[in-house]
C-alpha positions in Angstrom: -0.4 0.5 0.0 0.6 3.8 -0.3 0.5 6.8 2.1 2.0 9.4 -1.0 -0.5 12.1 -2.4 -1.0 11.7 -6.1 -2.5 14.0 -8.6 -5.4 11.3 -9.0 -8.8 10.2 -7.8 -8.3 6.7 -6.4 -11.7 4.4 -6.5 -10.1 1.5 -4.3 -6.8 1.4 -2.5 -3.3 3.3 -3.7 -0.6 0.6 -4.5 3.2 1.5 -4.8 6.5 -0.3 -6.5 9.9 1.3 -6.3 11.4 0.1 -9.2 15.2 0.6 -10.1 16.1 0.4 -14.0 19.7 -0.5 -15.0 20.7 0.0 -18.8 23.3 -2.1 -18.6 23.6 -1.8 -22.9 22.9 0.7 -24.8 20.0 2.8 -24.3 17.0 1.8 -22.4 13.6 3.7 -22.1 11.6 1.9 -18.6 7.8 0.4 -20.3 6.0 2.9 -17.2 2.8 1.6 -19.4 3.6 -2.4 -19.4 3.8 -2.6 -15.5 0.9 -4.9 -14.1 0.5 -5.2 -10.3 -1.3 -9.0 -9.7 -3.1 -10.6 -7.3 -2.8 -14.4 -6.7 -5.9 -14.9 -7.6 -4.9 -13.4 -11.2 -6.8 -10.1 -10.8 -4.2 -7.3 -12.6 -3.9 -3.6 -11.9 -2.9 -1.7 -14.8 0.0 1.1 -13.8 -1.2 5.0 -13.4 1.3 5.8 -16.2 -0.7 8.7 -16.9 -0.1 10.0 -13.5 3.0 12.4 -13.2 4.9 13.2 -9.7 7.8 14.2 -8.7 8.8 10.7 -6.9 7.5 8.6 -10.2 9.7 6.5 -12.6 10.6 8.4 -15.7 10.5 6.7 -19.3 13.1 8.9 -20.6 15.3 6.7 -21.9 18.4 6.2 -19.8 22.3 6.2 -21.2 24.6 2.7 -21.5 26.0 2.3 -17.9 22.8 4.8 -16.3 20.3 4.2 -13.7 17.0 5.7 -12.5 14.5 5.0 -9.6 11.3 5.8 -9.0 7.8 4.4 -8.0 4.7 3.1 -10.3 1.3 3.2 -8.6 -2.0 1.4 -8.9 -5.6 2.0 -8.0 -6.5 -1.7 -6.4 -9.9 -2.1 -6.5 -10.3 -5.8 -5.5 -8.2 -8.2 -4.8 -4.8 -7.5 -3.0 -1.6 -7.8 -5.1 1.1 -10.4 -4.5 3.5 -9.4 -7.2 4.2 -6.6 -9.9 4.2 -8.0 -13.8 5.6 -6.0 -17.1 3.4 -7.6 -19.8 3.7 -6.8 -23.1 0.4 -6.9 -23.8 0.3 -10.9 -24.9 2.5 -11.9 -22.5 4.4 -11.7 -18.9 8.0 -10.5 -19.9 9.4 -10.1 -16.3 7.5 -10.6 -12.6 8.6 -9.8 -9.3 6.8 -11.0 -5.8 6.4 -9.0 -2.6 7.4 -10.5 0.8 
């Protein structure tokens, strides 16, 4: 859950995940719109990608060897999420689970 104030009318409960992106090779652009919070039941909550905050993850390109960190936010209106996934619209590309 998140206690941050964001410029968005939340319908459920606000959740956040802090993300660090490393540009290991070449230029990298964080794919912020691909983030989803997911509950064990399979319920998905799309990232609030159009909500801009100073602490939010930027989608700006990172040069080789660079790094950026920021938060992504989700409006959770059902089952509590236990993971964050990056999904390209067809398949999960990356997933991580909270403790």
